[in-house]
VMD Tcl script that draws the C-alpha trace (Angstrom):
set ca {
  {-34.04 -71.19 19.31}
  {-37.31 -69.77 18.02}
  {-37.40 -67.02 20.70}
  {-40.83 -68.22 21.76}
  {-41.27 -67.51 25.46}
  {-42.59 -70.18 27.80}
  {-42.91 -70.46 31.56}
  {-41.91 -73.84 32.98}
  {-43.33 -74.75 36.39}
  {-41.95 -78.02 37.77}
  {-43.66 -79.61 40.77}
  {-43.41 -82.78 42.82}
  {-45.99 -84.38 45.06}
  {-43.77 -85.08 48.07}
  {-45.46 -87.88 49.91}
  {-45.43 -91.35 51.45}
  {-44.96 -94.60 49.55}
  {-47.55 -97.16 48.51}
  {-49.96 -95.04 46.52}
  {-49.31 -96.64 43.12}
  {-50.51 -100.02 44.29}
  {-54.01 -98.96 45.31}
  {-53.10 -99.05 49.00}
  {-53.43 -95.80 50.93}
  {-51.67 -96.00 54.33}
  {-53.34 -94.19 57.21}
  {-51.25 -95.11 60.26}
  {-47.49 -94.40 60.25}
  {-47.02 -94.28 56.47}
  {-43.45 -94.77 55.27}
  {-41.62 -91.72 53.92}
  {-38.23 -93.34 53.28}
  {-38.42 -92.24 49.64}
  {-37.48 -88.73 50.78}
  {-33.86 -89.88 51.03}
  {-33.95 -90.02 47.22}
  {-35.07 -86.41 46.81}
  {-31.41 -85.49 46.24}
  {-31.76 -87.11 42.81}
  {-33.49 -83.87 41.83}
  {-30.23 -81.93 42.13}
  {-28.92 -82.54 38.57}
  {-32.23 -81.20 37.24}
  {-32.13 -78.20 39.54}
  {-28.61 -77.52 38.26}
  {-30.13 -77.14 34.77}
  {-32.12 -74.18 36.09}
  {-35.40 -75.72 37.21}
  {-37.38 -74.04 39.97}
  {-39.44 -76.63 41.86}
  {-42.59 -76.47 43.93}
  {-42.63 -79.32 46.43}
  {-46.21 -80.09 47.45}
  {-45.60 -81.74 50.83}
  {-48.11 -84.13 52.39}
  {-48.70 -84.31 56.15}
  {-46.58 -87.44 56.73}
  {-43.57 -85.61 55.26}
  {-44.13 -82.41 57.22}
  {-44.61 -84.38 60.44}
  {-41.43 -86.47 60.09}
  {-38.15 -84.78 61.07}
  {-35.96 -87.03 58.92}
  {-38.15 -86.64 55.84}
  {-38.33 -82.89 56.33}
  {-34.54 -82.68 56.57}
  {-34.30 -83.97 53.00}
  {-36.72 -81.27 51.82}
  {-34.66 -78.63 53.60}
  {-31.44 -79.97 52.09}
  {-32.73 -79.60 48.54}
  {-34.27 -76.21 49.29}
  {-30.99 -74.92 50.71}
  {-29.20 -75.54 47.41}
  {-31.89 -74.77 44.85}
  {-34.83 -72.59 43.85}
  {-37.53 -74.41 45.79}
  {-40.98 -73.45 47.05}
  {-42.71 -75.63 49.63}
  {-46.42 -76.04 49.04}
  {-49.08 -78.25 50.60}
  {-50.48 -81.58 49.40}
  {-53.59 -82.93 51.10}
  {-53.92 -86.67 51.59}
  {-57.11 -86.51 53.60}
  {-56.97 -90.19 54.55}
  {-53.89 -89.76 56.78}
  {-54.05 -86.08 57.74}
  {-55.51 -85.53 61.24}
  {-58.13 -85.39 62.56}
  {-58.57 -89.10 61.80}
  {-61.51 -91.36 62.45}
  {-61.33 -93.18 65.79}
  {-60.62 -96.05 65.66}
  {-58.97 -95.93 62.25}
  {-57.76 -98.64 59.91}
  {-54.09 -99.10 59.02}
  {-54.84 -98.49 55.34}
  {-57.66 -98.13 52.86}
  {-58.16 -98.82 49.17}
  {-60.77 -96.13 48.54}
  {-60.18 -92.42 49.15}
  {-62.71 -90.26 47.26}
  {-62.49 -86.78 48.74}
  {-66.12 -86.00 47.95}
  {-67.13 -88.50 50.66}
  {-65.36 -86.44 53.34}
  {-67.60 -83.95 55.13}
  {-66.58 -80.37 54.34}
  {-66.14 -79.45 58.01}
  {-63.81 -82.42 58.51}
  {-61.90 -81.60 55.32}
  {-61.50 -78.00 56.53}
  {-60.08 -79.29 59.82}
  {-57.61 -81.46 57.92}
  {-56.56 -78.45 55.85}
  {-56.01 -76.49 59.06}
  {-53.75 -79.28 60.35}
  {-51.77 -79.30 57.10}
  {-51.38 -75.52 57.07}
  {-50.29 -75.55 60.71}
  {-47.61 -78.15 59.99}
  {-46.37 -76.09 57.05}
  {-46.24 -72.98 59.23}
  {-44.33 -74.89 61.91}
  {-41.70 -75.96 59.40}
  {-41.37 -72.71 57.45}
  {-42.28 -70.00 59.94}
  {-45.06 -68.84 57.60}
  {-48.01 -70.69 56.13}
  {-47.47 -72.05 52.59}
  {-49.85 -70.59 50.03}
  {-49.51 -73.10 47.16}
  {-51.51 -76.32 47.06}
  {-52.36 -79.50 45.20}
  {-55.09 -81.93 46.22}
  {-54.06 -85.58 46.40}
  {-55.06 -87.64 43.35}
  {-56.21 -84.46 41.51}
  {-59.41 -84.99 43.54}
  {-60.56 -81.38 43.85}
  {-64.30 -80.73 43.66}
  {-66.22 -77.47 43.30}
  {-67.18 -77.53 46.99}
  {-63.50 -77.43 47.98}
  {-62.50 -74.09 46.43}
  {-63.95 -72.03 49.28}
  {-62.17 -74.25 51.82}
  {-58.85 -73.59 50.09}
  {-59.42 -69.85 50.05}
  {-60.34 -69.84 53.75}
  {-57.15 -71.80 54.48}
  {-55.07 -69.04 52.89}
  {-54.28 -70.82 49.64}
  {-53.45 -68.35 46.86}
  {-52.29 -70.70 44.08}
  {-53.44 -74.20 43.18}
  {-52.36 -76.92 40.75}
  {-55.05 -79.57 41.22}
  {-56.93 -79.31 37.92}
  {-56.36 -81.87 35.17}
  {-58.18 -80.81 31.98}
  {-59.84 -83.47 29.80}
  {-60.05 -85.70 32.86}
  {-63.20 -86.94 34.53}
  {-63.66 -89.51 37.25}
  {-66.00 -92.40 36.67}
  {-68.87 -93.39 38.92}
  {-66.70 -95.98 40.69}
  {-64.10 -93.58 42.10}
  {-66.29 -90.48 42.43}
  {-63.53 -88.40 40.86}
  {-64.06 -84.75 39.92}
  {-65.15 -83.41 36.55}
  {-62.27 -81.33 35.15}
  {-63.10 -82.23 31.55}
  {-63.81 -78.75 30.19}
  {-61.32 -76.88 32.37}
  {-59.20 -74.23 30.61}
  {-55.80 -75.45 29.48}
  {-54.13 -72.17 30.41}
  {-53.84 -70.51 33.85}
  {-56.96 -68.82 35.20}
  {-58.43 -67.37 38.38}
  {-61.07 -68.95 40.59}
  {-63.04 -66.30 42.45}
  {-64.72 -67.50 45.64}
  {-66.73 -65.64 48.26}
  {-63.62 -65.29 50.45}
  {-60.71 -64.95 48.03}
  {-59.35 -65.51 44.54}
  {-57.12 -68.48 43.70}
  {-54.67 -68.66 40.80}
  {-54.99 -72.02 39.01}
  {-52.26 -73.75 37.00}
  {-53.79 -76.71 35.15}
  {-51.70 -79.73 34.25}
  {-50.33 -79.46 30.71}
  {-52.70 -81.69 28.73}
  {-53.70 -81.62 25.09}
  {-56.01 -83.74 22.90}
  {-54.37 -85.65 20.06}
  {-56.79 -83.95 17.64}
  {-58.55 -80.62 18.03}
  {-62.03 -82.10 17.42}
  {-61.81 -84.58 20.30}
  {-62.79 -82.28 23.17}
  {-66.06 -81.02 21.67}
  {-67.06 -84.47 20.43}
  {-66.30 -86.47 23.57}
  {-67.76 -83.80 25.89}
  {-71.22 -84.70 24.54}
  {-70.84 -88.37 25.44}
  {-71.60 -90.21 28.68}
  {-69.54 -89.83 31.85}
  {-67.81 -93.23 31.41}
  {-66.94 -92.30 27.82}
  {-65.45 -88.99 28.92}
  {-63.55 -90.78 31.69}
  {-62.01 -93.14 29.14}
  {-60.53 -90.33 27.02}
  {-57.33 -90.16 29.08}
  {-56.51 -93.71 27.91}
  {-56.65 -93.06 24.17}
  {-57.11 -89.42 23.12}
  {-54.97 -87.26 25.39}
  {-51.31 -86.48 26.00}
  {-50.36 -85.17 29.45}
  {-46.96 -83.91 30.53}
  {-46.27 -86.74 32.99}
  {-42.66 -87.85 32.42}
  {-42.97 -91.18 34.23}
  {-45.67 -92.29 31.80}
  {-44.48 -90.93 28.46}
  {-41.32 -91.19 26.37}
  {-39.30 -88.12 25.46}
  {-40.85 -87.80 22.00}
  {-44.34 -87.64 23.55}
  {-43.23 -85.01 26.06}
  {-41.95 -82.91 23.18}
  {-45.15 -83.50 21.22}
  {-47.49 -82.41 24.02}
  {-45.36 -79.30 24.53}
  {-45.44 -78.33 20.85}
  {-49.15 -79.08 20.50}
  {-50.02 -77.17 23.65}
  {-47.96 -74.17 22.58}
  {-49.46 -74.21 19.07}
  {-52.92 -74.11 20.67}
  {-52.09 -70.98 22.64}
  {-50.57 -72.19 25.90}
  {-47.14 -70.84 26.84}
  {-47.18 -72.22 30.40}
  {-45.77 -75.71 30.95}
  {-46.69 -77.69 34.05}
  {-44.28 -80.60 34.53}
  {-44.94 -82.91 37.46}
  {-44.18 -86.24 39.09}
  {-43.90 -87.76 42.61}
  {-41.11 -87.99 45.17}
  {-41.65 -91.75 45.44}
  {-40.87 -92.02 41.72}
  {-37.27 -91.11 42.56}
  {-36.97 -94.30 44.63}
  {-36.57 -97.70 42.97}
  {-39.87 -99.55 43.33}
  {-41.76 -96.48 44.50}
  {-43.78 -96.77 41.31}
  {-44.16 -100.27 39.79}
  {-43.13 -98.75 36.45}
  {-39.72 -97.94 37.94}
  {-38.56 -101.08 39.78}
  {-34.78 -100.58 39.51}
  {-32.24 -97.85 40.19}
  {-31.44 -97.86 36.49}
  {-35.07 -96.93 35.79}
  {-34.77 -93.91 38.09}
  {-31.54 -92.88 36.41}
  {-33.25 -93.17 33.03}
  {-36.17 -91.04 34.24}
  {-33.90 -88.27 35.52}
  {-31.88 -88.44 32.29}
  {-35.07 -88.19 30.21}
  {-36.31 -85.16 32.14}
  {-32.88 -83.57 31.79}
  {-32.90 -84.11 28.01}
  {-36.39 -82.61 27.90}
  {-35.23 -79.51 29.79}
  {-32.27 -79.15 27.43}
  {-34.62 -79.48 24.45}
  {-36.89 -76.81 25.92}
  {-33.99 -74.40 26.31}
  {-32.94 -74.96 22.70}
  {-36.48 -74.68 21.36}
  {-37.92 -71.84 23.44}
  {-37.01 -68.82 25.49}
  {-37.56 -70.49 28.87}
  {-38.38 -68.90 32.21}
  {-38.33 -71.40 35.08}
  {-40.74 -70.55 37.91}
  {-42.26 -71.94 41.07}
  {-46.04 -71.85 41.35}
  {-45.95 -68.73 43.54}
  {-43.56 -67.03 41.11}
  {-45.91 -67.85 38.24}
  {-48.84 -66.45 40.22}
  {-46.91 -63.20 40.78}
  {-46.12 -62.86 37.07}
  {-49.50 -63.78 35.60}
  {-52.29 -63.07 38.11}
  {-53.02 -59.63 36.68}
  {-53.14 -61.01 33.12}
  {-55.30 -64.15 33.28}
  {-59.11 -64.34 33.28}
  {-61.54 -65.36 35.98}
  {-63.10 -68.63 34.84}
  {-66.48 -69.92 35.95}
  {-68.33 -73.15 35.24}
  {-72.03 -73.92 35.39}
  {-71.19 -77.57 35.95}
  {-67.96 -79.41 36.60}
  {-65.47 -79.02 39.43}
  {-62.69 -76.93 37.92}
  {-64.03 -73.66 39.35}
  {-66.20 -72.34 42.19}
  {-69.94 -72.61 41.61}
  {-71.18 -70.57 44.56}
  {-71.70 -66.82 44.64}
  {-68.35 -64.92 44.64}
}
mol new
graphics top color blue
foreach p $ca { graphics top sphere $p radius 0.5 }
foreach p [lrange $ca 0 end-1] q [lrange $ca 1 end] { graphics top cylinder $p $q radius 0.2 }
display resetview
């Protein structure tokens, strides 16, 4: 061990099935994948603390929620909120069964605020107190949403994906120049602690060079010039590489994330068989063991990380982009 200290914040988007096939269910989405949440237990036994960002269909379903409670009763778990605006009430009337296009920027802010209120209320009903940690579905957080989060009582967020920019087709947010380390977003009604996804360019010159290019060119960077700590999509050697590169560039906070449906065979087309799920859990376990041998590791939930670091991280502002609030604090 090098005695280099790192915080490791593991999170799951706990949600319905179907999202990896471009189909976003609105009416009665299936949450049967929650029965596979117990596959997290071997990883929790290695010391992980997990933040479970729960979507409305999970919070509203008694059977699905029971699986969340079962894991939480045995492990260090925080329940946060995960907004899928397309199936969180209030819904359009009449509404379709599903949709293939869900850009959050097309949702009126008043309607999005009402959906946040519904989500917070469901979380309060389940926990007895409103959750204060949040991630926006599909990383689709725009600058106009920060104030809504603060008004909803959100204290800590994990929706920002540095070096990522949506293209004109999907109206995704501009997080390209977001800090790679935790920071504070100060709004007119409150200050939010932000944990960006662990992402690093393959070469240090890439960010400055590509940032001067067109929006489509910046949007393409994720396909060729970036490593992100997404265990479903990368082999173990790449997970180790992004960790070492990120640490060498000054980041000692690791954000490790995947989805509840990726613990169910077929929940993600990349993982069609039970053996694929077993291999994924094994890979994450080997990564955690490597971390513990390589670093002095402190496992934390998002709220625990907020408590430890809030007083020590900067307020970040952006003149353009969506990774911070652009109104008057």
